[in-house]
C-alpha positions in Angstrom: 86.5 106.6 61.9 83.9 107.8 64.5 81.4 105.0 62.8 84.0 102.4 63.5 84.4 103.3 67.0 80.5 103.2 67.8 80.3 99.7 65.9 83.3 98.4 68.1 81.7 99.9 71.3 78.5 98.2 70.5 80.6 95.0 69.7 82.3 95.1 73.2 78.9 96.0 74.8 77.6 92.7 73.2 80.7 90.8 74.1 80.5 91.9 77.9 76.9 90.8 77.9 78.1 87.3 77.2 77.0 86.9 73.4 78.9 84.0 72.0 78.6 85.3 68.3 80.6 88.6 69.7 83.2 86.5 71.0 83.5 84.5 67.5 83.8 87.7 65.9 86.6 89.0 68.2 88.4 85.4 67.8 88.2 85.6 64.1 89.4 89.2 64.3 92.2 88.8 66.8 93.3 85.3 66.6 96.1 85.8 63.9 97.7 88.9 65.5 97.8 87.0 68.8 99.5 84.1 67.3 101.9 86.0 65.0 103.0 88.5 68.1 103.4 85.6 70.4 105.3 83.5 67.9 107.5 86.6 67.2 108.3 87.1 70.8 108.8 83.3 71.6 109.9 81.6 68.0 107.9 78.8 69.4 104.6 77.5 67.7 103.4 75.5 70.7 103.9 78.3 73.1 102.3 80.8 70.7 99.3 78.6 70.5 99.2 78.4 74.3 99.3 82.2 74.3 96.4 82.4 72.0 94.3 80.3 74.2 95.4 81.9 77.5 94.4 85.2 76.1 91.1 84.6 74.6 90.1 82.7 77.8 91.1 85.8 79.8 89.3 88.0 77.4 86.1 85.9 78.1 86.5 85.8 81.7 86.8 89.4 82.1 84.1 90.2 79.2 82.2 92.2 81.5 84.8 94.9 81.9 85.5 95.3 78.0 82.7 97.7 77.4 85.1 100.3 79.0 88.1 99.5 77.2 88.8 102.7 74.7 91.4 100.6 72.5 90.9 97.0 72.0 94.0 96.6 69.9 96.3 98.0 72.4 94.4 96.1 75.3 94.9 92.6 73.6 98.6 93.8 72.6 99.2 94.3 76.3 97.6 91.2 77.4 99.5 89.1 74.9 102.9 90.7 75.9 102.0 89.9 79.5 100.8 86.6 78.9 104.3 85.7 76.9 106.4 87.3 79.6 104.9 85.5 82.3 105.0 82.4 80.7 108.5 82.8 80.2 109.4 83.5 83.5 107.4 80.7 84.9 108.8 78.5 82.4 112.5 79.7 83.5 111.3 79.1 87.0 110.4 75.7 86.6 113.5 74.5 84.6 115.6 76.2 87.4 113.5 74.1 90.1 114.1 71.1 87.9 117.6 71.5 87.8 117.9 71.7 91.6 115.8 68.7 92.2 118.0 66.7 89.5 121.3 68.1 89.6 123.1 65.0 88.7 121.6 65.0 85.0 124.5 66.0 82.8 122.5 66.8 79.7 119.5 68.9 78.8 116.4 67.0 77.8 113.7 69.2 76.7 111.3 66.1 76.0 111.7 65.1 79.8 111.5 68.6 81.0 108.3 69.1 79.1 106.8 65.9 80.5 107.8 66.8 84.1 106.3 70.3 83.7 103.0 68.7 82.4 103.0 66.4 85.1 103.6 69.1 87.6 100.8 71.1 86.0 98.2 68.1 86.5 99.4 67.7 90.1 98.6 71.2 90.8 95.3 71.1 89.0 94.3 68.2 91.1 95.4 69.8 94.3 93.3 72.9 93.5 90.2 70.9 92.2 89.7 69.7 95.6 89.4 73.0 97.4 86.2 74.4 98.5 84.5 76.6 95.5 85.3 80.0 97.3 88.8 79.0 98.0 89.2 77.8 94.3 87.8 81.2 92.8 90.3 83.0 95.0 93.3 80.9 94.2 92.7 80.7 90.3 91.9 84.6 90.1 95.4 85.1 92.4 97.7 82.4 90.4 96.0 82.2 87.2 94.6 85.5 86.2 97.4 87.3 88.1 94.9 89.5 90.1 95.8 91.5 93.3 94.1 90.6 96.5 92.3 94.2 96.3 90.8 93.2 92.7 89.7 90.0 93.8 87.8 91.5 96.8 86.0 93.8 94.6 85.2 91.2 92.1 83.9 88.7 94.6 82.3 91.4 96.8 84.1 90.4 99.6 86.9 92.1 102.0 90.6 92.0 101.2 91.1 90.1 104.7 88.4 87.6 103.7 90.5 87.1 100.1 93.6 86.8 102.3 92.1 84.3 104.6 90.8 82.1 101.7 94.3 82.3 99.9 96.1 81.3 103.1 93.9 78.4 103.6 93.9 77.6 100.0 97.8 77.3 100.0 97.7 75.1 103.1 95.3 72.5 101.6 97.1 72.7 98.3 100.7 72.2 100.0 99.0 69.3 102.2 97.6 67.6 98.9 100.9 67.9 97.3 102.9 66.7 100.5 100.6 63.5 100.6 101.5 62.8 96.9 105.0 62.0 98.3 107.1 62.1 95.4 109.6 64.7 93.6 107.0 66.1 91.6 105.0 67.0 95.0 108.0 68.5 96.4 108.8 70.6 93.1 105.3 71.9 93.0 105.4 72.8 96.8 108.7 75.0 95.8 106.9 76.6 92.8 104.0 77.5 95.1 106.2 79.3 97.6 108.2 81.0 94.6 105.0 82.3 93.5 103.5 84.0 96.8 
């Protein structure tokens, strides 16, 4: 058991150092677990695949801190559960906003809502892509990785106040971009942005 622990510790250190073969090993080992766990929670193959991708991307992004993890399986389990729950909350919120924007629709149309959600996601992506580099980093860490201002400040080696200023400027610019887009999707994106503050 101790030998396995040492092997996993060495493996995590290699992964923290950015070794792609170590990440491939993690992918092969945990991909089936993440997928089946997400599938059990969501009963959706598509969402489960999205969760696998999100979890693995977050692990790679946060790889430098992996060497300090004592129980990788528990860490991945918790991260997968959080991704599923956050995704479900986000989806419920988006569907609610879509219903508010289109109250006259009598029937529930999952295909139309999925297309609208995809259009919304693309619009937000374009809005964020036009931000200055530091604002983009802060926005993505906050909105995509779900980090708090203190954590972002520590990672970027800047003050919490600077993080707050970058975030406020980023939100202003993104909202301006969405307003200039001038359609219902832009309005929906602004509502979503406000709801996540």
